[in-house]
C-alpha positions, -999 to +999 in steps of 0.1 A: +023+253-004+032+285-024+056+310-009+029+337-009+006+315+010+033+307+035+040+344+041+003+351+045-001+323+070+030+333+089+018+369+090-017+360+102-002+336+129+021+364+143-009+387+144-030+361+161-003+355+188-002+393+196-039+397+197-045+364+216-019+374+242-036+407+248-070+391+250-059+364+275-043+390+297-077+409+296-096+377+305-076+372+337-073+408+346-104+408+370-086+382+391-055+404+397-056+433+422-043+464+404-029+477+436-002+450+434+001+447+396-018+471+374-009+465+337-034+436+332-062+461+342-053+482+312-058+452+289-091+445+305-102+481+298-097+473+262-114+438+264-139+445+237-112+457+213-093+425+217-124+404+212-132+423+179-097+418+167-098+381+176-130+376+157-114+394+127-085+370+127-108+341+131-128+353+101-097+358+079-084+323+089-117+308+080-118+326+046-084+314+036-090+279+051-062+282+076-076+253+097-052+252+127-054+289+132-092+293+131-095+264+155-070+281+179-088+314+175-121+298+181-108+283+214-096+318+225-129+333+217-146+306+238-123+316+266-135+351+264-172+342+268-173+349+306-160+385+300-185+388+272-213+377+294-205+406+317-202+431+289-232+422+268-267+417+281-287+388+267-318+389+289-342+414+277-371+419+301-398+445+302-420+454+331-443+482+339-436+501+371-461+492+398-462+521+423-478+498+448-450+473+447-419+485+429-393+511+440-374+532+415-338+542+420-319+563+396-281+570+394-267+599+373-233+615+370-245+651+363-210+664+355-213+694+377-245+704+358-219+718+332-218+750+351-180+752+346-183+751+309-202+770+282-227+742+276-249+743+307-284+732+298-305+722+328-336+715+307-320+682+295-313+672+331-348+682+342-362+661+314-343+630+326-355+636+362-391+642+353-393+613+328-378+588+352-397+600+383-373+582+407-382+574+444-345+577+452-320+597+431-282+593+436-260+618+418-223+620+413-203+652+404-230+671+422-220+707+422-232+732+448-228+765+430-244+793+451-273+810+432-278+781+409-280+748+428-311+761+447-332+760+415-322+724+410-331+715+445-364+733+442-372+714+410-364+681+427-385+690+457-415+696+433-409+660+421-414+648+456-377+643+465-378+663+497-352+644+517-315+650+507-279+647+518-248+660+501-214+645+506-189+671+496-155+658+485-137+690+473-140+727+469-136+742+434-134+778+422-141+797+454-174+789+471-184+761+448-184+725+461-185+692+444-193+657+456-221+632+457-258+636+467-289+616+474-325+629+470-353+607+483-391+606+486-386+586+517-367+596+549-334+581+557-310+579+586-275+566+595-256+586+570-221+572+570-193+584+546-171+557+532-136+572+534-115+573+502-081+587+509-059+610+487-087+616+461-116+640+453-139+610+447-160+594+474-189+572+486-214+572+514-243+550+526-277+558+541-306+536+554-338+545+536-371+536+552-395+525+525-430+512+533-420+494+564-387+481+550-352+494+554-328+496+524-292+505+526-283+527+497-246+532+488-238+560+464-203+557+449-180+576+426-148+556+422-115+572+411-117+590+378-089+585+352-091+621+343-082+615+306-087+645+283-096+644+247-062+655+235-047+626+254-064+601+231-059+619+199-034+604+173-005+627+166+001+639+130+031+662+129+066+657+144+060+684+168+028+668+180+046+635+184+071+651+208+043+666+228+023+633+227+053+614+241+050+635+273+013+632+273+014+594+268+036+591+299+013+613+319-017+593+306-001+560+317+005+575+352-032+585+354-044+551+343-020+534+368-032+556+397-068+552+386-067+514+386-049+512+419-071+536+438-103+520+424-092+486+437-088+500+472-120+520+471-139+490+457-127+469+486-138+496+511-173+494+496-173+456+497-166+459+535-196+483+538-217+457+519-206+428+540-213+447+573-249+457+563-278+440+581-302+454+555-308+447+518-282+467+498-282+486+466-249+501+453-252+527+425-230+552+409-201+560+385-176+532+389-152+545+361-144+510+352-156+483+328-174+450+335-141+433+329-123+447+359-112+438+394-136+462+411-166+449+391-157+413+399-155+420+437-188+437+437-207+412+416-195+384+439-219+400+464-244+418+442-263+415+410-257+439+380-293+451+375-289+463+339-270+432+327-297+409+339-326+427+324-314+440+290-299+432+257-268+448+241-237+467+253-256+493+273-231+522+271-236+548+298-206+571+289-214+597+263-179+613+262-151+609+237-145+572+244-176+554+230-194+522+240-183+522+277-206+510+305-192+525+336-223+535+355-241+507+375-269+498+398-262+466+418-287+449+440-284+424+469-299+389+471-330+401+490-340+424+461-361+414+432-353+434+400-382+443+377-363+462+351-334+485+346-330+510+318-305+536+304-322+568+294-309+584+261-315+621+269-280+636+270-277+663+297-242+652+308-212+632+295-229+602+313-264+588+307-288+582+336-296+547+346-326+536+367-339+503+382-373+492+394-373+466+422-390+453+452-376+442+486-383+405+493-398+398+527-374+377+548 
């Protein structure tokens, strides 16, 4: 074997070891509670990146006929299939909404309606609401700004969503309040907040009475990471590098706290699911990927509606980190999913998700 070939093979093997290690840690991360050990969760957040890099190495090894390496790489890719099956939908299904049988629930992080920025545009949000026509609407980052929120509520009431509840989790900028909300065409009762401690995020559950059946709706907004655009930009100058070092440490701390808090919050929601005597739907902004501890805990109890009725990645985050599916609707075993869909009208840094379903008679 020529020296140049040996160097190429050695370099490719070193690259494979590094990438495969990261991918294997990502694969096992959903089984490790971040509250006790959080670094694997960071690898899981980048799961799709490691898979792409592994496929890249596999392709290179195949092209240069490096047999032992492409066999090893192929084995690692096979090990990643369970994570891929959670990240990539392969079951496209279409179904027309039947108002006599199906119920439509929508979840949407409305990003405070952009009232605290210069880009507030309610028309895009209104288009999403009117296009989907949900029977039950769950919102996260719902902002009660006096003099403005009344118009939103009037619009929703004209859509038939006349029953509502707001779960306020924090006060911002004087009289303005932010939290979660539910708007429904059907009456509900037993409103129970699910306590999240030391955070501005939250969750609550309500029992919605629909055509003689009762459905327990749980609206969640798990811990945000709070990353800003400048914290993921690559430094260029030496001065920027010094600033980025401090920013990097701050970002790691935010990630650590986010992973830890979401694990605790997710288990609180699991307890609420386990204690319900009614069919359950959990929806909201999880701020976590399908390759995560929280997602695994919830899908051990519930079905990811979008994943089982669609094809592709299904990204719901329209912010500066692309291709992230972090908003979900999950349904219990007594619920039959007709379809789930992500709407592409951008009125927020998240995209709205809805699901049509029916409650099975027990």
